[in-house]
N, C-alpha and C positions, 0 to 999 in steps of 0.2 A: 440538791437532792432530786430536783425535777430532771436535770440533765442526766443523772445516773439512771433514773427510772426509764428515761427514753432509750438509753443504751441497752439496758436489760431487756426491755420490751422488744426492741429491734433484734437483739441476739436470739431471744426465745423463739421468734418467728422466722428466723433464717433457716434455709434448707440445710440439713446436715447437723443441726443443733437440736438437742433434746432438753427436757425439763424433768427434774426429779422433784415432785411436789412434797415428798416427805422431808427431804434435806434442804429444799428451797435452793436448788443448785442447777445451773445451766450445764448440761453434759454435752461433751463433744469428743470425737475420736482424735487421736494424736495428729493425724494428717490435717484434718480440718482445723484443729487448734493451731498448728504451725502456720497454716495459710492465713488464719485470722490475725495472728500476732505479727506477721509480716506486713499486713495492711494496716493494722491498728494495734501497735504495741501496748497502748494503755488499757486494752480490753483483757489483759492477763488476769486482773483481779476479779473478773466476772466469770471466768470459764473454769469448770471443774473444781470450783470452790464454793463452800456454803456461803450464801448471802445472808449474813447475820441480821441486817436491817430490812430484809425483804418485806416482812409483815407490816412494819411501821411505814415503809415507803408506800406500800399498796393502800394503806389507809389515808395517808396524807396526800399523795399525788397520783395514786392509781385511778384508773378509769374502768373499774370493774362493773360497767353497766352494760346490760344486754340491749341490743338494738333490734329493730324491725320485728320479725315474726316471733322472736324469742323473748321479747320484752313483756313483762307482766307487772301489774301493780298488785297491791295487797287485795284489792277487790277481785281481780281475776283468780287469784289463788283461792280465796274463800268460795267463789262461785264453783270452781272445779271440785273442791272438797265437798261442797254441798251436793253437787251433781252426782259424784261418786256415791255418797251416802244414800241419795234418793234412788239411784239405780239398784244398789244392793237391797234396799228395803222393798222396792218394787219386785225384784227377782224373788226375794223371800216370800212375799205375799203370793206370788204365782205358785211357788212350791207348796205353800200352805193350802191354797185352794185345791191344787191337784191332790194332795194327800187327803184332804177332807172329802173330796168327791169319791176317791177310791174307798175310803172307810164307809161312806154312805152306801155305795154300790155293793161292797162286800157284805155289809150287815143286812141290807135289804134282800140280797139274793140268798142269804143263809136262811 
């Protein structure tokens, strides 16, 4: 299974090859397909065909881990969520203060 996952990963990243995430299928044009089969006849089962065991393979042998700048832990995600909530509440407080000042000004001038 690990060997098959390696082939699938390599094919997905090759120039001229596409990926259909809904069908879990490596897509390729007829010309590129023919060239690939000349070089690797056993890759026929991976090209333009639904990969039935793709989800299971990705869980067992996949390395769907983000690296470098894109890597986040659950702590980072919670911090970002809290920061967004705090920004929204701070913005709302500012709007509330401006609205309150306008009401005070308009009522005092009347």
